[in-house]
C-alpha positions in Angstrom: -15.0 11.7 -9.3 -12.8 9.4 -11.5 -13.4 5.7 -11.7 -10.2 5.1 -9.7 -11.4 7.4 -6.9 -14.7 5.5 -6.8 -12.8 2.3 -6.5 -10.7 3.8 -3.7 -13.9 4.8 -1.9 -15.4 1.3 -2.4 -12.2 -0.4 -1.1 -12.1 1.9 1.9 -15.7 0.8 2.8 -14.3 -2.7 3.4 -10.7 -1.8 4.5 -11.8 1.1 6.8 -11.5 -0.8 10.1 -8.0 -2.1 9.5 -6.8 1.2 8.0 -8.3 3.0 11.0 -6.6 0.7 13.5 -3.2 1.4 11.9 -3.9 5.0 11.2 -3.6 4.6 7.4 -5.0 7.2 5.1 -5.6 7.0 1.3 -3.9 10.1 -0.1 -4.4 9.5 -3.8 -5.5 7.0 -6.3 -5.4 7.1 -10.1 -5.2 4.4 -12.7 -2.3 2.2 -11.8 -1.1 4.3 -8.9 -1.9 4.8 -5.2 -0.4 6.5 -2.2 -1.3 5.6 1.4 0.2 7.2 4.5 0.6 6.1 8.1 2.3 7.8 11.1 4.5 5.6 13.3 3.0 5.5 16.8 4.6 4.3 20.1 2.5 1.1 20.0 4.1 0.3 16.6 7.7 0.1 17.8 9.8 -3.0 18.4 12.3 -3.5 21.2 14.9 -1.5 19.2 12.8 1.6 18.9 12.0 1.1 15.2 8.6 0.5 13.6 7.7 -3.2 13.3 8.5 -4.5 9.8 5.1 -6.2 9.5 3.4 -2.9 9.9 5.5 -1.3 7.1 4.7 -4.4 5.0 1.0 -3.9 5.7 1.2 -0.3 4.6 3.0 -1.2 1.4 0.6 -4.1 0.8 -2.4 -1.8 1.1 -1.0 0.7 -1.4 -0.2 -2.3 -3.7 -3.7 -3.5 -3.6 -5.3 -0.1 -4.3 -2.9 0.5 -7.3 -3.6 -2.9 -8.7 -7.4 -2.7 -8.4 -7.6 0.9 -9.5 -8.5 -0.3 -13.0 -11.7 -2.0 -11.7 -10.3 -5.6 -11.7 -10.7 -7.5 -8.4 -7.7 -9.6 -7.5 -5.5 -11.2 -4.8 -1.8 -11.2 -4.0 0.1 -13.9 -5.8 3.4 -13.0 -4.3 5.1 -10.2 -2.4 8.6 -9.4 -1.3 10.0 -6.5 0.8 13.5 -5.1 1.4 13.8 -2.9 4.5 16.3 -0.2 3.7 16.2 2.0 6.8 14.3 2.0 10.1 11.1 4.0 10.6 11.1 5.9 13.9 8.4 7.2 16.3 6.5 10.1 14.7 7.7 9.3 11.1 5.0 10.0 8.5 5.4 7.1 6.1 4.1 7.3 2.5 3.7 4.2 0.4 3.8 5.1 -3.3 2.6 2.2 -5.4 2.9 2.0 -9.2 1.8 -0.9 -11.5 4.8 -1.6 -13.7 3.6 -4.5 -15.8 0.1 -5.7 -16.8 0.1 -9.1 -18.2 -3.5 -10.1 -18.6 -4.3 -12.1 -15.4 -1.4 -10.7 -13.5 0.1 -7.3 -12.7 3.5 -6.5 -11.1 3.6 -3.5 -8.9 6.4 -1.7 -7.0 5.9 0.2 -3.8 8.4 2.6 -2.2 7.9 3.5 1.4 9.5 6.8 2.4 9.4 9.0 5.5 8.8 12.8 5.7 12.5 13.4 5.0 12.2 11.4 1.7 14.4 8.7 3.2 13.6 5.3 1.6 12.4 3.0 4.4 11.4 -0.1 2.2 11.0 -1.4 -1.3 8.1 -3.8 -1.9 7.3 -5.7 -5.1 4.1 -7.6 -5.5 2.4 -9.7 -8.1 -1.4 -9.4 -8.3 -3.6 -12.1 -9.7 -6.7 -10.8 -11.3 -9.9 -12.7 -10.9 -12.7 -12.3 -13.3 -14.7 -9.9 -11.3 -15.0 -6.1 -11.2 -15.3 -3.9 -8.2 -17.9 -1.5 -9.6 
């Protein structure tokens, strides 16, 4: 098991209840990258029949955190923005693919693209992670 995989397992020991509630599953984690999936359920829909944006944000934010902490540096979100490109619908399998783009000492900038099973882009998320002086392992 790689260090990033060990970190993913450690993070899931804390995040498990929230991830379970939303049906999120960690698909992969390597240094600087993570993918988390979630299937859109009926209880996740808004009045227009699309997945609530906050749930898509939560999925992207989870992948962001795992990618940023995959190098064994604990941190917190300094800022995060999202652009919703297309609606996610009932039954869609959403994949949030996070990639750390810039590592600048105490901060890291990460992009997350959320796509459905047809490879349609649902949302773009960009976050800045502030690293505190503490390791996970």
